[in-house]
C-alpha positions, 0 to 999 in steps of 0.5 A, spaced: 379 308 160 383 302 163 380 296 161 381 290 164 379 283 163 380 279 170 379 273 166 383 268 169 384 262 165 388 257 169 382 257 174 380 250 171 372 248 173 375 244 177 377 249 182 371 254 181 366 247 183 370 246 189 369 253 192 362 253 191 362 245 193 366 249 200 361 254 200 355 249 200 359 245 206 360 250 210 354 253 209 356 260 208 352 261 202 345 258 204 341 258 198 345 251 196 341 247 202 334 251 201 332 245 196 332 240 202 328 244 206 323 241 210 316 245 209 312 243 214 310 249 217 310 253 211 305 248 209 300 248 216 300 256 216 298 257 208 292 252 209 290 255 215 289 261 211 282 264 211 282 270 207 281 270 199 286 275 197 294 275 199 297 282 198 305 281 199 309 287 200 317 288 200 321 290 194 327 287 190 329 280 192 322 280 197 318 280 192 320 279 184 322 271 185 315 270 188 312 275 182 315 271 177 313 264 179 306 267 180 305 269 173 308 263 170 303 259 174 296 263 175 293 262 168 294 254 168 292 253 175 286 253 180 288 258 185 285 259 191 287 266 192 289 272 188 296 274 191 297 282 190 304 286 191 306 292 194 312 294 191 313 302 190 313 308 193 309 310 187 302 312 190 298 311 184 301 304 183 299 303 191 292 307 191 290 303 184 293 295 187 289 296 193 282 300 189 279 293 188 282 289 193 277 287 200 282 289 206 278 286 210 278 280 208 286 280 205 292 277 209 298 282 209 305 279 208 310 284 211 317 281 207 324 285 209 330 281 210 334 287 214 327 288 217 328 297 216 327 297 208 324 304 208 319 302 203 316 296 205 315 300 212 312 306 208 307 301 205 305 298 212 304 304 215 299 306 211 296 300 210 294 301 218 290 308 216 286 303 212 285 296 215 285 293 223 293 290 223 294 285 227 295 278 228 289 274 225 291 279 217 299 280 218 305 274 217 312 277 217 318 274 214 324 276 215 332 276 218 329 273 226 333 278 230 331 284 226 326 290 228 321 287 225 321 281 227 322 284 234 314 288 232 311 282 230 312 278 236 310 285 240 304 283 237 303 276 237 305 276 230 306 270 227 314 270 223 317 265 218 326 266 218 329 268 212 336 266 214 342 270 215 346 267 209 341 266 204 341 273 200 334 276 197 335 276 190 337 268 193 332 268 197 325 265 192 326 258 195 325 260 203 320 262 206 319 269 202 317 266 195 314 258 198 309 262 203 305 266 199 305 261 193 304 255 198 298 260 201 296 262 194 295 253 193 300 253 188 305 246 190 311 249 194 314 241 194 314 240 186 317 247 186 324 245 190 323 239 187 325 242 180 330 246 183 333 239 187 334 236 180 339 242 177 342 242 184 344 234 184 345 235 176 350 240 178 353 237 185 354 230 182 358 233 176 353 230 171 350 235 164 349 241 168 356 241 171 358 241 163 353 246 161 354 251 166 360 251 167 361 251 159 356 257 159 359 261 165 366 261 162 365 264 155 361 270 159 366 271 162 372 270 158 369 274 153 365 280 156 369 286 154 366 283 147 360 282 149 357 285 155 350 284 154 346 279 155 339 278 153 334 273 154 329 272 149 324 269 153 318 266 148 312 267 153 308 272 156 308 269 162 316 269 163 316 276 163 316 277 172 323 271 171 325 276 165 324 281 171 327 277 176 334 275 172 335 282 171 335 283 179 339 277 179 345 278 174 345 286 175 346 286 183 350 280 184 355 282 178 357 288 177 361 289 182 368 292 183 374 285 183 379 284 187 384 288 183 379 294 184 377 293 178 370 294 174 366 288 172 359 287 170 355 283 165 350 287 163 343 283 163 337 285 158 330 282 158 325 280 153 320 277 150 318 274 144 314 275 139 312 282 141 321 284 142 322 281 135 318 288 132 323 292 136 329 289 139 330 285 135 333 289 130 338 291 134 341 285 136 341 283 128 344 289 126 346 293 131 353 292 135 356 286 136 356 286 144 351 282 146 349 275 146 342 272 145 339 266 150 332 263 147 328 261 152 322 256 150 316 253 152 315 246 149 308 244 151 304 251 153 297 247 155 293 250 151 290 248 145 288 255 142 287 255 135 288 261 130 281 259 126 279 257 119 276 265 118 276 268 111 278 275 110 278 277 104 284 280 101 288 276 106 287 270 102 295 269 102 295 267 110 291 263 110 296 258 110 295 261 120 288 257 118 287 251 125 295 252 127 295 252 134 297 259 138 303 255 142 305 251 134 305 259 131 310 262 138 314 256 138 315 257 130 317 264 131 322 263 137 325 257 132 326 263 126 328 267 130 334 263 134 336 260 125 337 268 123 340 269 129 345 262 128 346 264 120 349 270 122 355 266 126 357 273 130 352 273 135 353 267 140 345 263 142 344 259 146 337 255 147 333 253 153 326 249 152 323 248 159 318 243 159 311 246 160 308 250 165 308 247 172 311 248 178 318 244 177 320 247 170 320 255 172 323 253 179 329 248 174 330 255 170 331 259 176 335 255 180 339 254 174 340 261 173 342 262 180 347 257 180 351 261 173 351 267 177 354 264 183 360 261 177 361 267 174 362 271 180 368 265 181 371 266 175 370 274 175 374 275 183 367 279 185 363 277 190 356 275 189 352 276 194 354 283 197 351 290 194 355 296 197 353 300 190 346 300 193 347 300 200 350 306 199 344 309 196 341 307 202 345 311 207 345 317 204 336 316 202 336 315 211 339 322 211 335 326 207 328 323 210 331 325 217 333 332 213 
């Protein structure tokens, strides 16, 4: 098989930056400018929601980013409502998620950029058999010229727009993510503030500019040797972020380039310390085809400690007594980082987020959106389409229509 490294070292950082800046200025790619949006309409609607439960119906980019933020924050915030996600056609999953939800006290948010997503419409149809769906309990998020938006207008339902120039997997900072998060009580202005800090640093050519361009150049220049990019997140709260990253990276960078050559970087998301006892073995002694990015949380906002309980026969572990669990998990992360660095042949970098807050998770996610765009420029691919996915959708619709 013929492999070709399409990385062009003559493509300078400045050229890549200028190409991204042009897309931003011309509004060709809309996610860059979502950090500057007016959130008043979203917050006004959110304040009027009286239901105690919020069910998001969507799949992929319509839910993964929202889930990532909600998963990260929900145990540290006194949220006014509970958020659920219906994102699969697995009948057991649908039934189990709805079993304990009072559907008469639920707001349904139907999210589909195209407005005709098979999975989303299928679940929405099913909900009609369980509860009366009308303008009092349903809101739509879609493109304004979609069939779903036409449905909303016919039924006097409120609809929020997904801009055409914002792809689904880049849409978390649009109404796709901001609306459900605002309704349950998350500060969406603080979210945008965190993303805005990364935006300002990158586009002013400050710290983020140097760091992201250097990291993207390394990934692409070495993609034939290190084709797998492992994000090792040292907090279970980042499990949703890992899932979101896998979609963002996989669907954006797995493409045919301008030379019709197959390109891509394979995303892997694992959780520490759980995967220290599984996947880390493969990283340390397996094939040298992986980079590792360790994500740490500096402050867990938790004083939970290991108690000084004497366990007969286990006295040798009494050095754990009175140690905070947050200190333990960060020591485990540091030990993993040091072990990888000592090997000298596993590329490893570290991202430390300051704490459990809206701004910290938003900054991390916006950073990865920019990193994805930069890698795509270096690889001569379009980060924003998904022809491989679309072909499967076409086949599925043919099968369904018989």
